[in-house]
N, C-alpha and C positions, 0 to 999 in steps of 0.2 A: 453544524459541527459534528463530527463523528463521536461515536459512543466512547471511542479510545481518548479522544481529546477531554471530553467530560471527565472521565475517569482520572485524568492528570489534573485538572482543575479543582475538583472537590476536596481532596485532601489539603490543597493550598489555602482554599476558603476557610477551612476549619483551623488551619494554623493561625490565619489572620485574626479571626474572632476571638481566639484565646489569648491574644496579647493583653497585658495588664500593667499598668504603672501604680504602685503604691501610693495611695493618698489622692489618685485623680480619678478613681472609679469608685462609685457608691458600693457598699455592701449592706444586702438586705438580710435581716436576721428574722428567722422564724420564732413564733412563741414558745418561750422558755429555752431557746438556745443560749450556749455560753457566750458571753461577752468577755473577752480578754482585757484585763486593765494591766499596762505595763507601768514601769517606774523608769525615771530619768535621772540624772545627775542633779545634785544639789547645788543651787547657785545663790549668789550674793552680790548686791550691789556695793556693799561695803568692803569686801576684801577682793573681789574680782577673780578669786580662785574657786573653780568648781570641784566637787568630790563626788565619788561614787555613791549612789543611794545607800549601799549597804555598808558604807564606812561607819554610820550610825547603827546603833543596834536595834533596828527595826525588825518586825517579824518577816522571816524569811521563808521562801518555799524550800521544799526537799532538794531540788537541784536548780540552781541559778543558771539560766541560759541567756545569752546576749542575743538580741533580736532586732539590730538596725535593719531598716527595710531598703534603705537606699543610699546613694552616695551622698546626699546633701547631709543626712544626719550625721555621717562620718565626718565630713568637712567642718561641720558645725561643732565638733567635739562632743555630740550626744552619746551617753551610755545608757542606751535602753535595754532593760532586763525585765524578766518575768517578775510577778508579784504573787503572793498567798491569797489575794483578795478574789472572792467568787461572786461573780455578777451573772444573772440570767435575764434575759429579754423580758421585760413588763412584770417582773416579779420583785415587789417591795421587800425590803428587809429591814428589821429593826433591832439595834443593838447586837449584831453579829460579832461574836468574839473571834478575833484572828489569832491571837495567841496571848499567853500569860507567862511573865518570866520574872525571875529576881532582880532587882535593880541594885547592881553593885555600885561602889564608889567610883571605879573607872568609867561605867556606864553614865552615871550621873554627872560626871565632868564632861563627858563628850557632848551631851545634850546641852549643857550649860554654855560651853565654848560655841556651839553651833547657834544657839538663841542670841547670845551676846553679839555674834557677827552676823545676825539678821538673815539667816539663810533660809531658803524657800525650798519647799518640797514640790517636785514636778511629777505629775502622773499623766498618762496617755491611755485614752480609749478610742478605738477606731480611728486611729492617727489624728485625734483632736485632744490637743493639751488641756489640762485642767486649768480652770480660771476661778479666780474669786472675787465675788461682788462686793463693792464698796459705796457707800453713800457719801459723796462729799459735804464737808461740813458746810452749814450755811447755804447750800445750794440743793435745789430739788433735781440732783443729777447723780446718775449711777455709773460709776466707772469700774474697770476691771483690771486685775493684776494676773500675771502669769504664774500658777502654783498658789502654794499656800505656805504661811511661816511655820517653821518647826515648833516654835512656842513664843510665849510673850515674856518680857521682862519688866518687872515693876519693882524699882528700887534694887534691893539685894535679893528679891525673890524671883525664881524662875518657875513658870507654868508651861508644862509640856502639853501640845495639841495630841492628845492619846485618843480621841475620838472624832470622826467625821461623818458628815451627813452628804453622800454622794447623789447630788441632783442630775438625773439624765433626761435629756428631751429628744423625743423621737417625732418622726413624721412618717406618714403612710399616704399612699395614694393607689387604691386597688385598681383604677382604671389604667394605671401606666406600669405597674410592678407589684409584685407579691411579697408580702414582709413588711419590715419596719426599718428605718434608716435612722441613726442616731445623728442628731443636729444640734445637740448642747450637752456640755459637760461643765458642771459647776461643783465647787466643793465649799462646804461650810465646816470650818475647823472648830473644835471644842476642847477645852480642858476640863476633865471631870474625874472624879473617883467613882469607879462602877463597883457595884455589889455583885460578885462573882461566885457562882456554885457549880458544882459538878453534878450532872444528872445522866445516868446511864453511859458513863465514860465520856460525855460530851460536855464542854463548858458553856454555861449559859450566864448571861449578864443581865443586870437591871441598870439602865442608863437613865439619869434624870438631868434633862437640861432646864436653862432658865437661870435668873439670878440667884435663886435658892439653891441650887446645885452646888454641892462641894467641888471646888477646883483641884487638880493635881498639882500639888506643889513637890518639885523633885527634891527638896531637902527633908520632907517628911515622911515619904513613903519608901518602903523597902520592896515592894512589888509593883509590876508594871504590867497594864493589860490595855491592849488595843482593840478597839471595837469600831463598828461603822454601821451605818444606816443607808439603804439604797432607796430611792424615790425616782419613780418614772412619771413623767408629765408629757401630754401631747402638745404639740408645738406646731404652729402654721409656717414656720421658717423652713423653707426648702433646703435640700442639701447642698445646692450650689452657693446658698448664702450663708452657711453655718459659720463661716469664719469672719462675719462682718463685726461681731463684737470685739474680737481680738484686735481690730483696727483702732478701736477706741482706748486701748491700753496705755497707760502712762508710767514711765520709769521702768524699772525691773530690767530685762535684757536689753531694751533700747538703750539704756544709758550705758551698758556694758558695751554694746556694739559701737557706739559713737566714741567712747572712751578708746577702744582699740584702734579705730580708724585714725583719731588723732595722734595716738601714740606711734602708729606705724608711719604716718605722714611727717612726724618730726623727726623720726630716725631716718627716713630716706632723704629729707632735706639736709640733714646734717652730713651724712655720708656723701650725698652728691656735692656738697659745699666743699669738703675736704678733697675730692677726686679733683673738682675744678681747680682749686688752688694749686694742687700739685702739677697739673697739666699746665697751666698758666706759668707757673714758675720754670718748668722745663723749657716751654717754647720761648719764653723770653730770653733765657740764657742762652739758647741756641741762636736766636735772632741777634743779640748783642754780639756774639762771638762772630758772626758772619759780617756784621757791619763794621767791624774794627779794621783797620789797615793791616795788611799782611803781606807777607812776601810772595813771591810768584808760585814758590814751592809749597806754601801753605794753601795758597787759593786754589792751586791744582788738586789737593787732597781733599775729598769731600768726606765730611762726618756727620754724625747725627742723622736726622731724619732725612737728609738729602741723598743718604745711600740707598734708600728704597723708592725715591721718587720716579725713577725710570721703570719701576716694575708694576706700576699701577695699571697701566694699560697693556700690559704684554700678555699675549695669550698664554694661559698656563697649559701644562701637559694633562691629557685626558679631559679636556674642556667639556665634552659631553656628558661625562660621568660625573663632574662637578656641578653641571647645570641641572642634572636629573636629581641629584643629592639635595642641593639647595632647594629645588622646588617641591621635593617630598618632605623635606624638613619644615618648610614653611607651612605646608598643607597640615602636617602633624601638630605643629605649633597651633595653628588657627583652630583645629577641630578640639585639641586640648583645653584652649581658652573657652570655647563655646561649651564643651562638655562641663567644665567646672562652673561657668556661669548658670547653666541650666540646673546643675546640681544644687547649687546655692539657693536657687528658687524653689527647690524641693520638687523638680520635675523628675529627676532621676534618682 
C-alpha cells in the first residue's frame, strides 16, 4: 500500500478507537483522582411519584448541573445532577461535613412527608447506583435495595438519615490495565446528632455511631448537619460482574416497573375494546341495511364502505413516490423502535 493510502487510513483508525459508550467502557482512576458522585431522583413504591433530588433541602453545590449521559436515562425519567460530596480514589474519610443549616418549620415538614411516604435517595458513582444491604429476618441471606431511605418513622417520631457511610469497592489488575476500577457502591445510612465546631474557617464534626449514639429527631433540633464517611476496600469482583448484586434486588423500582406495565396494558385493552365495539356496530348497521329489500333505484346507489371498495386495487398517482415514501417510513419506524429498545437497556 502506498504512503498516501496509509496517511488516509491512520486518522480513521484514531477515530474508531476513540468511540465511547457511557456505562459500557470501564474507567480507570489514578490514586487520589476525583471520583464524582451524582444524585438522582427520589423514588417511592408507596406513591409512585418521583421527585427531583433537590426538592428536599439537602446540601447543594454552588452550581447545579444536569448530567444525563445517555438516552436510556432520559427515557426512564432519571434526573441526574451533580452533588457537593467530595470523594477521591483510595482516600478514606471520617465524619466529613457537607453543610450545616438551620432547620425551619417548612423544611421539617418536607422531610416528614417524604419519610412518611417511604421515599428513597438514589446516588450514582461511576454509573453504578447506590445499594443498601439488608439481612433477611430468620434467614442467613443478604439482599439489596436500590438507594437508601430518607429517614425512619417510629410512631409519631421522624428520624432523618443525616449521616451516611459510603463503602466503595475497587478492583485492580496491573497486568492488564493501569489504575483502579470501581466495582461496588454501598451505602449505610445513620441518623445521629453530630457535635460540630469551626476551626480555621472549616467545619469539623464528631460522629458517634452505635446504639448509644444520639439519633436525630426532626421535632427536637433546630439545626441540621449532613456528614459522611468514605471507606475503600479491595474486591475480587471484576468490572464486568459488578452488577450481579443488583440482580438480587427485591421490591423498589421493580414493583414500580411492573405496576406501570400493568396499568398501561389495562388502558390499552380498554381503548381497544371501545374501538372494536364502535367498528362492529358500524359494520353491522351497514350489512343490515344492504340485506334489506330495496327498490331498484336504492340498490343501484352505493353507500357506506361500498363507495371505496373499487379503489382498493386501483393504481394511485405517483405510485413510485408513494412506494419510496412508505419504504423509507417503515425503515425509520423500525430504526426508531430498535433505538428506543437499546436505550431502555442502557446501551445508548
